[in-house]
C-alpha positions in Angstrom: -32.4 -28.2 -23.7 -31.8 -28.2 -19.8 -30.7 -24.3 -19.0 -27.0 -24.0 -17.8 -27.0 -24.5 -13.9 -26.8 -21.2 -12.3 -23.7 -21.8 -9.7 -20.3 -20.4 -9.1 -17.1 -22.3 -9.7 -16.3 -22.7 -6.5 -18.8 -23.0 -3.3 -19.0 -24.8 0.1 -20.1 -28.3 0.7 -24.0 -28.8 1.2 -25.4 -25.6 -1.2 -26.7 -27.2 -4.5 -29.6 -24.7 -5.2 -29.2 -22.5 -8.3 -28.5 -18.5 -7.5 -31.2 -16.1 -8.4 -30.5 -13.3 -11.1 -32.0 -10.2 -9.8 -31.6 -6.4 -10.5 -30.2 -4.4 -7.2 -32.7 -2.3 -7.2 -35.1 -5.2 -6.3 -33.2 -6.2 -3.7 -32.6 -2.7 -2.0 -33.7 1.0 -2.3 -30.8 3.3 -3.5 -30.1 6.6 -2.7 -28.0 9.2 -2.9 -26.2 11.0 0.1 -26.5 14.7 -0.1 -24.2 17.3 0.4 -24.6 21.0 2.3 -23.2 23.8 0.0 -20.6 25.0 -0.2 -19.0 22.4 1.4 -16.3 25.1 2.5 -18.4 26.7 5.0 -17.7 25.9 8.5 -21.4 25.9 10.0 -21.5 22.8 8.6 -19.1 21.0 11.0 -18.5 20.8 14.5 -16.1 18.7 16.9 -18.4 17.9 19.4 -21.0 16.1 17.1 -21.8 12.9 17.6 -22.1 12.1 14.0 -19.3 11.8 11.6 -18.9 13.0 8.2 -17.8 10.5 5.7 -14.9 11.1 3.2 -13.1 9.1 0.5 -10.0 9.3 2.4 -11.7 7.1 5.1 -12.7 4.6 2.9 -9.1 4.2 1.6 -7.6 4.1 5.5 -9.8 1.8 6.6 -10.5 -0.4 3.9 -14.0 0.1 3.6 -14.9 -0.7 6.9 -15.7 2.6 8.6 -15.6 2.4 12.4 -14.6 5.9 13.3 -14.1 9.5 11.7 -12.2 12.4 12.5 -14.3 15.0 10.8 -18.1 15.7 12.6 -21.1 17.3 10.9 -22.8 20.1 12.8 -26.7 20.1 13.3 -27.3 22.5 10.5 -24.9 20.2 8.2 -26.9 17.3 9.2 -30.0 19.0 8.0 -28.9 19.1 4.4 -27.3 15.7 4.1 -28.5 12.0 4.8 -27.6 10.7 8.6 -27.6 7.1 8.9 -27.5 5.5 12.4 -27.0 1.8 11.6 -25.0 -0.2 9.9 -25.2 0.5 6.4 -23.8 -0.8 2.8 -22.6 2.1 1.0 -20.9 2.5 -2.7 -18.7 5.4 -3.9 -19.6 7.2 -7.0 -17.2 10.0 -6.9 -13.2 10.2 -6.6 -12.3 6.6 -6.3 -15.5 5.1 -8.1 -17.1 1.7 -7.3 -15.7 1.2 -3.8 -17.8 -0.2 -1.1 -18.1 0.8 2.2 -19.9 -0.8 5.2 -20.2 2.2 8.0 -20.8 1.4 11.5 -20.7 5.0 12.9 -23.6 7.5 13.3 -22.9 9.4 9.7 -23.7 12.3 7.2 -23.1 10.8 3.8 -22.4 13.4 1.0 -23.5 13.1 -2.3 -20.5 11.0 -3.5 -22.1 7.7 -2.2 -25.0 5.7 -3.1 -27.0 4.2 0.1 -28.3 0.9 0.2 -31.3 1.1 2.3 -33.7 -2.0 3.6 -31.7 -4.5 2.2 -32.8 -8.2 1.4 -29.2 -9.1 0.8 -26.4 -9.7 3.4 -24.5 -6.9 3.8 -21.3 -8.7 4.0 -21.9 -10.7 0.9 -22.9 -7.5 -1.0 -19.8 -5.7 0.2 -17.7 -8.5 -1.1 -19.6 -8.9 -4.4 -19.1 -5.1 -4.6 -15.2 -5.7 -4.3 -15.2 -8.4 -6.8 -17.3 -6.3 -9.6 -15.4 -3.0 -9.2 -13.4 -3.2 -12.3 -16.7 -3.7 -14.1 -18.2 -0.3 -13.6 -15.4 1.0 -16.0 -17.6 -0.1 -19.1 -19.9 3.3 -17.7 -16.5 5.4 -18.6 -15.8 6.8 -22.0 -12.0 6.1 -22.8 -9.8 8.3 -20.8 -12.8 9.6 -18.8 -13.8 9.0 -15.2 -16.4 6.4 -14.5 -19.8 8.3 -13.6 -22.2 6.0 -11.9 -25.8 6.9 -10.6 -28.4 5.2 -8.7 -30.0 4.3 -11.9 -27.1 2.1 -13.4 -26.5 0.8 -9.7 -29.9 -0.1 -9.6 -30.2 -1.7 -13.2 -27.1 -4.1 -12.3 -28.0 -7.5 -12.8 -26.4 -9.7 -9.4 -26.7 -13.7 -8.8 -27.7 -14.0 -5.2 -27.8 -17.6 -3.6 -29.9 -18.5 -0.5 -29.3 -16.4 2.4 -27.6 -19.1 4.4 -25.0 -19.5 1.5 -24.7 -15.7 1.6 -24.0 -15.8 4.9 -21.5 -18.5 4.9 -19.6 -17.0 2.1 -19.7 -13.6 3.9 -18.3 -15.1 7.1 -15.4 -16.4 5.2 -14.3 -13.4 3.5 -14.6 -11.4 6.5 -12.1 -13.8 8.1 -10.0 -13.8 5.6 -9.8 -9.9 5.7 -9.5 -10.0 9.4 -6.1 -12.0 8.4 -5.0 -9.6 6.0 -5.6 -6.7 8.3 -4.0 -8.3 11.1 -0.7 -8.8 9.0 -1.1 -5.2 7.7 -1.1 -4.0 11.5 2.1 -6.2 12.2 3.8 -4.4 9.3 2.9 -1.1 10.5 4.2 -1.8 14.2 7.2 -3.3 12.6 7.8 0.0 10.8 7.0 2.3 13.7 9.7 0.0 15.9 12.1 0.7 12.7 11.6 4.0 12.8 12.0 4.8 16.6 15.0 2.5 16.4 16.5 4.9 13.7 15.6 7.9 15.7 17.5 6.5 18.9 20.5 4.2 18.2 22.4 6.8 16.1 24.4 9.2 17.6 23.2 12.8 18.3 25.2 16.3 18.6 26.8 14.7 21.8 28.0 11.7 20.0 26.1 9.5 22.0 23.0 7.4 20.9 20.1 7.2 23.5 19.7 3.7 22.9 22.5 1.1 22.1 23.6 -2.4 22.5 25.1 -3.5 26.2 28.6 -3.2 26.9 29.2 -0.2 24.5 29.4 3.0 25.8 32.4 5.0 23.9 31.3 8.2 22.0 31.3 7.9 18.4 32.9 9.5 15.8 31.7 11.9 12.8 33.3 11.6 9.4 32.1 12.6 6.2 30.3 10.0 3.9 33.1 10.5 1.1 35.7 9.0 3.6 33.8 5.6 3.4 32.7 5.2 -0.3 33.9 4.8 -3.9 31.2 5.7 -6.4 31.2 4.3 -9.7 28.9 6.1 -12.4 27.6 3.3 -14.5 27.9 3.7 -18.3 27.7 0.4 -19.8 23.9 0.2 -18.8 20.7 -1.3 -20.6 19.6 1.8 -23.1 17.4 0.2 -25.2 14.2 -1.8 -24.9 14.7 -5.4 -24.1 12.3 -8.5 -22.9 12.2 -8.9 -19.4 10.8 -12.0 -18.1 10.7 -13.7 -14.4 12.1 -16.8 -16.3 15.5 -14.8 -16.4 18.1 -14.9 -13.7 19.7 -11.3 -13.5 17.8 -8.3 -12.2 17.8 -5.0 -14.2 17.6 -2.3 -11.6 16.5 1.3 -12.3 16.4 4.7 -10.2 13.2 5.5 -8.5 10.6 3.4 -6.5 10.2 0.6 -9.1 14.0 -0.4 -8.5 13.9 -3.7 -10.1 12.3 -3.2 -13.6 12.6 -6.8 -14.5 14.9 -10.1 -15.3 17.6 -10.3 -18.2 19.2 -13.2 -20.0 21.1 -10.9 -22.4 23.4 -7.8 -23.0 21.4 -6.6 -25.9 25.0 -6.2 -27.9 25.9 -3.9 -25.1 29.0 -4.2 -22.6 26.5 -4.3 -19.8 27.9 -4.8 -16.6 27.2 -7.1 -14.1 27.5 -6.1 -10.6 28.1 -9.1 -8.0 29.8 -7.8 -5.0 27.2 -6.3 -2.1 27.1 -2.6 -3.0 24.7 0.4 -2.2 22.6 1.9 -4.8 22.3 5.5 -4.4 19.6 7.4 -6.3 20.9 10.4 -7.7 18.0 12.5 -7.8 15.6 11.0 -5.0 18.6 9.8 -2.8 16.9 6.8 -1.7 19.2 4.1 -1.1 19.2 0.1 -1.3 21.7 -2.6 -0.5 21.9 -5.2 -3.3 23.6 -8.4 -2.4 22.7 -10.4 -5.6 24.2 -10.0 -9.1 22.5 -7.4 -11.0 22.4 -5.1 -14.4 21.9 -1.4 -14.6 19.2 0.2 -16.8 19.4 3.8 -15.4 22.4 6.3 -15.2 20.7 8.0 -12.6 22.3 6.3 -9.8 25.8 5.7 -8.2 27.1 2.2 -7.1 28.7 3.0 -3.6 31.1 0.5 -2.6 33.0 0.6 0.7 36.6 1.6 1.1 37.0 0.7 4.7 36.4 -2.8 6.4 32.8 -1.1 7.8 29.6 -3.3 8.2 27.9 -3.1 4.7 24.4 -3.6 6.4 25.1 -0.8 9.0 25.8 1.6 6.3 22.9 -0.2 4.0 20.2 -0.5 6.1 21.0 2.3 8.8 23.2 5.4 8.3 21.9 6.1 4.9 18.8 5.7 5.6 18.7 8.1 8.5 19.7 11.2 6.8 16.8 13.5 6.5 17.4 15.2 3.4 14.9 16.2 1.0 16.3 17.1 -2.5 15.4 20.6 -3.5 16.1 20.3 -7.2 16.6 17.8 -10.1 20.2 17.3 -9.8 23.2 15.1 -9.0 23.2 14.9 -5.3 25.7 12.3 -4.2 29.1 14.7 -5.6 27.6 17.8 -4.5 25.8 16.9 -1.3 26.0 13.3 0.1 29.5 12.7 0.0 29.9 16.0 2.4 27.3 14.8 4.9 28.9 13.8 8.2 27.6 11.0 10.0 28.3 9.3 13.3 30.0 6.2 13.2 31.0 3.8 16.4 34.2 3.5 17.2 33.7 -0.5 18.0 33.1 -2.6 14.4 31.4 -5.1 16.9 28.8 -2.3 17.8 28.3 -1.5 13.9 27.9 -4.5 12.7 25.3 -5.4 15.6 23.5 -2.4 14.6 23.6 -3.7 10.9 22.2 -7.0 11.7 19.6 -5.7 13.9 18.1 -3.6 11.1 18.7 -6.6 8.8 16.6 -8.8 10.5 14.0 -6.0 10.8 13.9 -5.5 7.0 13.6 -9.4 6.3 10.6 -9.5 9.0 9.2 -6.6 7.3 9.4 -8.5 3.9 8.2 -11.7 5.2 4.8 -9.4 6.3 4.5 -8.0 2.8 5.0 -11.0 0.8 2.2 -12.7 3.1 -0.1 -9.8 2.8 0.5 -10.0 -1.1 0.0 -13.7 -1.2 -3.5 -13.3 1.1 -4.6 -10.3 -1.4 -4.0 -12.6 -4.4 -5.6 -15.7 -3.0 -8.7 -13.4 -2.2 -8.9 -12.0 -5.8 -8.7 -15.6 -7.2 -11.7 -16.5 -4.7 -13.8 -13.9 -5.4 -13.7 -14.5 -9.1 -14.5 -18.1 -8.3 -17.2 -17.7 -5.5 -19.6 -15.1 -7.4 -21.1 -15.3 -10.5 
């Protein structure tokens, strides 16, 4: 019987050769980094050194592609570690286990990483393969314990390799896809920085005047307590038992905390669970986070207040801006709206037109931010799918 063809499900046109199964130790010399001890001793580090010191936080922040390092290792420290001065492929074996790294700067590599020396594969191809394979390292850990990788385990891992020309083609494709993701992430970061700066400047300070405002408005703002603008409801008919959630259902179920949208339901599960329809502001009584909600929803948690405006003010202004601009860190686990937030004074424009313009501006910024988030999620989803299909 003819052997099954060794090829991925999806490949570029013009490539038909079988992929070669080979252990990683036959494709590179795999060695572990080294760390000076004790690592806390300041003599190992020198801000003026031209050799960086790679930490797992750098890997996370730079998405595995290291172009700069803030911490520098001294001459004494360099004698106690492995220093690399050319681009190298690395693999983390501590903290965030199994994260691949391509390092482009002079670096001292500590013992939480493996280094692939003198590889006979394309570094970018192998970087992407390691990203694809990262979840599978878990087989080397006991349930409930951390994965423990070493050079022998990694070196004995069998990998299918195509020809070098196909490796380079695959590597180039994923490199360009990563660049597109990075560009969208940078656009989102710039938008968040812009929003943060505008939140600081478009609201009145103690003088009663904002530093930046729309043309044609020059009146001083007034200060009033938030409690003068909102009625609040403590939801009591909320979903308290487990229910089946599905994206096929229509009504979202909201909860306190970062998750916010817990799921979607089409039932009241035997309770008189209210469905809120009007635009309201959700106030998390414990974390003090706020969400402007303009769609029908049901409530899962009682740890929130449903805020509705009592006057003809712009809901976008309050939901997108004013409440977000309050700098307050909860000191303990208590209900915050009645005891704290309702008594906080905030600046309010005299002109409803100015109020609406500010609300509309931040609404547009948030919509654009959501667009970039969805774009990034979509590109990452596409990449994960392609990683599974373009490697064996």
